[in-house]
C-alpha positions as CSV (number, residue, x, y, z in Angstrom):
1,M,0.0,-0.1,-0.1
2,I,1.3,3.5,-0.6
3,R,1.7,6.0,2.3
4,N,4.0,8.5,1.0
5,I,4.3,10.9,-1.9
6,V,8.1,12.2,-2.5
7,F,8.4,15.1,-4.8
8,D,11.3,16.7,-6.7
9,I,11.3,20.4,-6.4
10,G,12.8,22.1,-9.5
11,N,10.4,21.8,-12.6
12,V,7.9,19.8,-10.3
13,L,6.8,22.0,-7.7
14,V,8.9,25.2,-8.7
15,N,10.0,26.4,-12.1
16,F,13.6,26.5,-12.6
17,G,13.7,29.4,-14.9
18,W,17.4,29.8,-15.7
19,R,16.8,30.8,-19.4
20,E,14.6,33.9,-18.4
21,H,17.0,35.0,-15.5
22,F,20.0,34.8,-17.9
23,E,18.0,37.0,-20.3
24,R,17.0,39.6,-17.6
25,H,20.7,40.1,-17.1
26,G,21.4,40.9,-20.6
27,V,22.9,37.7,-21.6
28,T,21.7,36.7,-25.0
29,G,23.0,35.6,-28.4
30,E,26.2,33.7,-28.6
31,T,27.2,34.9,-25.1
32,F,24.2,33.2,-23.9
33,D,25.2,29.7,-25.4
34,R,28.6,30.1,-24.0
35,V,27.3,31.1,-20.4
36,V,24.8,28.4,-20.5
37,K,27.5,25.7,-21.3
38,A,29.8,27.0,-18.6
39,T,27.2,27.1,-16.0
40,V,24.0,25.0,-15.9
41,M,24.9,22.5,-18.7
42,S,28.3,22.0,-17.0
43,P,29.1,19.0,-15.1
44,L,30.1,21.2,-12.4
45,W,26.6,22.4,-11.9
46,N,26.0,19.5,-9.6
47,E,28.3,20.5,-7.2
48,V,26.5,23.9,-6.7
49,D,23.7,21.5,-5.3
50,R,26.1,19.3,-3.4
51,G,26.9,22.0,-0.7
52,V,30.7,21.3,-0.4
53,K,32.2,24.2,-1.9
54,S,31.6,27.8,-1.2
55,D,30.0,30.4,-3.6
56,D,33.4,32.2,-4.4
57,E,35.0,28.7,-5.1
58,L,32.3,27.9,-7.5
59,M,32.2,31.2,-9.2
60,E,35.9,30.8,-10.1
61,L,35.4,27.3,-11.4
62,F,32.5,28.4,-13.8
63,V,34.6,31.3,-14.9
64,A,37.5,29.0,-15.6
65,N,35.2,26.9,-17.9
66,D,35.1,30.0,-20.2
67,P,37.0,33.1,-19.2
68,G,35.9,34.9,-22.4
69,V,32.2,35.3,-20.8
70,E,33.3,35.8,-17.2
71,D,31.2,39.1,-17.1
72,G,28.2,37.2,-18.2
73,I,28.9,34.3,-15.7
74,R,29.2,36.6,-12.7
75,A,26.1,38.6,-13.9
76,V,23.9,35.6,-13.9
77,L,25.2,33.7,-10.7
78,S,26.3,36.5,-8.3
79,D,22.4,37.0,-7.4
80,I,19.9,34.3,-8.4
81,T,16.8,35.9,-7.0
82,G,14.0,35.1,-9.2
83,M,15.6,32.2,-11.1
84,L,13.0,29.6,-9.2
85,T,9.3,30.5,-9.0
86,Q,6.7,28.6,-7.3
87,F,4.0,27.0,-9.6
88,E,0.5,28.1,-8.4
89,Y,-0.7,24.7,-7.8
90,A,2.5,23.7,-5.4
91,K,0.7,24.3,-2.1
92,G,-2.6,23.2,-3.0
93,W,-1.4,19.8,-4.5
94,I,0.6,19.3,-1.3
95,I,-2.5,20.1,1.0
96,D,-4.9,17.9,-1.1
97,L,-2.4,15.0,-1.1
98,Q,-2.2,15.2,2.7
99,R,-5.9,15.5,3.1
100,R,-6.4,12.2,1.1
101,G,-4.2,10.6,3.4
102,Y,-0.7,10.6,2.2
103,K,2.6,11.8,3.8
104,V,4.2,14.2,1.6
105,Y,8.1,14.5,1.5
106,C,10.6,16.4,-1.0
107,L,13.9,14.9,-2.2
108,S,15.7,17.5,-4.3
109,N,19.1,18.7,-5.6
110,M,19.2,22.1,-4.1
111,S,21.9,24.8,-3.2
112,Y,22.3,26.9,-0.1
113,K,22.4,30.0,-2.4
114,A,18.9,28.8,-3.8
115,C,17.5,28.3,-0.3
116,R,18.7,31.7,0.7
117,E,18.0,33.8,-2.5
118,C,14.8,32.0,-3.6
119,A,13.3,31.4,-0.1
120,D,9.9,32.9,-1.2
121,A,9.7,30.0,-3.9
122,L,10.4,27.3,-1.3
123,D,8.0,28.5,1.3
124,F,5.9,25.4,1.1
125,L,9.0,23.3,2.9
126,P,7.4,23.8,6.4
127,M,4.1,22.3,5.2
128,L,5.8,19.0,4.3
129,D,5.9,15.8,6.5
130,G,9.8,16.1,5.8
131,Y,12.3,16.6,3.0
132,I,15.9,16.2,2.1
133,L,18.0,18.7,0.3
134,S,21.3,17.8,-1.5
135,C,23.1,20.5,0.1
136,D,22.3,19.3,3.5
137,V,23.5,15.7,3.0
138,K,26.1,16.5,0.6
139,L,24.6,13.8,-2.0
140,C,23.0,14.5,-5.3
141,K,20.4,12.6,-7.4
142,P,20.6,10.0,-8.9
143,E,23.2,9.0,-6.3
144,P,21.7,5.8,-4.5
145,E,22.8,7.1,-1.1
146,I,20.8,10.3,-1.1
147,Y,17.4,8.0,-1.5
148,K,18.6,6.0,1.4
149,A,19.1,9.0,3.3
150,L,15.4,9.9,2.9
151,F,14.3,6.5,3.9
152,D,16.5,6.4,7.0
153,K,15.8,9.9,8.1
154,Y,11.9,9.2,8.0
155,S,11.8,5.8,8.6
156,L,10.1,5.0,5.1
157,K,9.7,1.8,3.3
158,P,10.6,2.4,-0.3
159,E,7.8,0.2,-1.6
160,E,5.3,2.4,0.1
161,C,6.5,5.6,-1.7
162,I,5.9,7.3,-5.0
163,F,8.6,9.5,-6.2
164,L,7.9,12.1,-8.9
165,D,10.7,13.8,-10.9
166,D,11.0,15.5,-14.1
167,L,14.2,13.6,-15.1
168,E,14.1,10.0,-16.2
169,K,17.5,9.2,-14.8
170,N,16.3,10.2,-11.2
171,I,13.2,8.1,-11.7
172,A,15.3,5.0,-12.8
173,A,17.4,5.5,-9.6
174,A,14.4,5.8,-7.3
175,K,13.0,2.6,-8.9
176,A,16.2,0.9,-8.3
177,A,16.0,1.9,-4.7
178,G,12.7,0.3,-4.4
179,M,10.2,3.3,-4.9
180,H,7.4,3.5,-7.4
181,G,8.5,6.5,-9.9
182,V,6.5,8.9,-12.0
183,V,8.3,11.2,-14.6
184,F,6.5,14.5,-14.0
185,K,5.2,16.2,-17.2
186,D,2.3,18.0,-16.0
187,L,0.1,18.2,-12.9
188,K,-3.1,16.5,-14.3
189,S,-1.2,13.3,-15.6
190,A,1.2,13.1,-12.6
191,D,-1.8,12.9,-10.1
192,G,-3.6,10.5,-12.5
193,E,-0.4,8.4,-12.2
194,I,-0.5,8.8,-8.3
195,R,-4.1,7.4,-8.4
196,K,-3.4,4.5,-10.7
197,I,-0.2,3.4,-8.9
198,T,-2.2,3.5,-5.3
199,E,-5.4,1.6,-6.7
200,A,-2.9,-1.1,-7.8
201,E,-1.1,-1.2,-4.8
202,G,-4.4,-1.6,-2.8
203,G,-5.1,2.0,-1.7
204,I,-3.7,4.5,0.5
205,A,-2.1,2.8,3.8
206,R,-3.3,4.8,6.8
207,P,-0.9,5.1,9.6
208,K,-1.0,2.6,12.4
209,Y,-1.7,3.7,16.0
210,S,0.7,2.8,18.8
211,K,-0.5,0.8,21.7
212,A,0.1,3.9,23.9
213,Q,-2.4,6.0,21.7
214,R,-5.2,3.4,21.9
215,T,-4.6,3.0,25.6
216,A,-4.8,6.6,26.1
217,A,-8.2,6.8,24.1
218,L,-9.7,3.8,26.0
219,V,-8.6,5.4,29.3
220,T,-10.5,8.6,28.3
221,V,-13.7,6.7,27.4
222,A,-13.3,4.7,30.7
223,L,-13.1,8.2,32.7
224,I,-16.2,9.5,30.9
225,V,-18.1,6.2,31.8
226,L,-16.8,6.2,35.5
227,L,-18.1,10.1,35.6
228,Y,-21.4,9.0,34.4
229,L,-21.6,6.3,37.2
230,V,-20.7,8.8,39.9
231,T,-23.4,11.1,38.7
232,L,-25.9,8.3,38.8
233,I,-25.0,7.3,42.4
234,L,-25.2,11.1,43.4
235,S,-28.7,11.3,42.1
236,F,-29.8,9.1,44.9
237,F,-28.6,11.3,47.7
238,N,-30.7,14.1,48.9
239,S,-28.4,16.7,50.5
240,D,-27.0,20.0,49.2
241,V,-23.5,18.9,48.5
242,A,-24.6,15.9,46.7
243,R,-27.0,17.8,44.5
244,H,-24.3,20.4,43.8
245,M,-21.7,17.8,42.9
246,F,-24.5,16.1,40.7
247,R,-24.8,19.2,38.6
248,I,-21.2,19.7,38.1
249,C,-20.6,15.8,37.3
250,L,-23.6,16.0,34.9
251,G,-22.2,19.0,33.1
252,F,-18.9,17.5,32.5
253,T,-20.4,14.0,31.5
254,L,-22.8,15.8,28.8
255,F,-20.6,18.7,27.6
256,G,-16.9,17.7,28.4
257,P,-16.5,15.0,25.9
258,I,-18.3,16.8,23.2
259,L,-16.4,20.0,23.6
260,A,-13.1,17.9,23.7
261,W,-13.9,16.1,20.6
262,I,-14.9,19.0,18.7
263,Y,-11.5,20.9,19.8
264,I,-9.4,17.6,18.8
265,W,-11.2,17.3,15.4
266,I,-10.4,21.0,14.6
267,V,-6.9,20.9,15.6
268,G,-6.5,17.7,13.6
269,K,-8.1,19.2,10.3
270,L,-6.0,22.4,10.8
271,T,-2.7,20.4,11.1
272,R,-3.9,17.7,8.5
273,K,-3.3,15.0,11.1
274,H,-5.2,11.8,11.8
275,T,-6.5,12.1,15.5
276,I,-8.6,10.2,17.8
277,A,-11.4,12.6,16.8
278,D,-11.5,10.6,13.5
279,F,-14.3,7.8,13.5
280,D,-11.7,5.2,12.1
281,F,-9.3,5.6,14.7
282,F,-9.6,2.3,16.2
283,V,-9.7,0.4,12.7
284,D,-6.3,-1.2,11.6
285,K,-6.0,0.1,8.1
286,D,-3.4,-2.6,7.2
287,K,-5.9,-5.4,7.8
């Protein structure tokens, strides 16, 4: 069963608009082709996302690729603000998937510089159930170790994950790691593939609840029943103290559980978490 949706970020949740960024800085024509070859199309580009070398070290290495277009290289890489822009569907899709019962993660090649200078495009990261960025783990897709880093950090089973990436080589590596994979082309087809894989795997696997969680819920129910019994017993006593205690217990018995249930339900919906206020709490979804 499928529990987790794992997204790449670039060209899936955000647009990696390097072409527009270069043109905004006046890099066009032959210079454009040379700057592209020296930077984003260079094997060195992955080292930007690996997070090992400093920005200054990387800049000098890119310039060394083609010193004749140094000004253009420095112009487009000194400040990359606006190179990443968030797709309008990104946050809504994340929320929708979480409401459908999935945990949502990101596994992406991303540099510290992009995190700093394009932070507005990445403001969905706190909404996720977790994420791994290449710069944090010093690994880049499609290296097998970065997929394992995701599994280990969040205790995920590969066969319970669907990975979406715009690059076939990254999907191939994900499948080799045991995940289901979808090459992202557009929102509609990708969401359709998620549904197709989920149905083929037997639906969405709801999270199991621990013994402690079920025990806490049962204890709560037991306390409510005990309070109800105390209320009944007090009703047989004809004294001011007994009547006063009866009214207090009756109020807690009638309204306390309802208010608590509503409060937990609202908190669960706002945080998109499965709580004891959901009626299927005691159902083991894996059976």
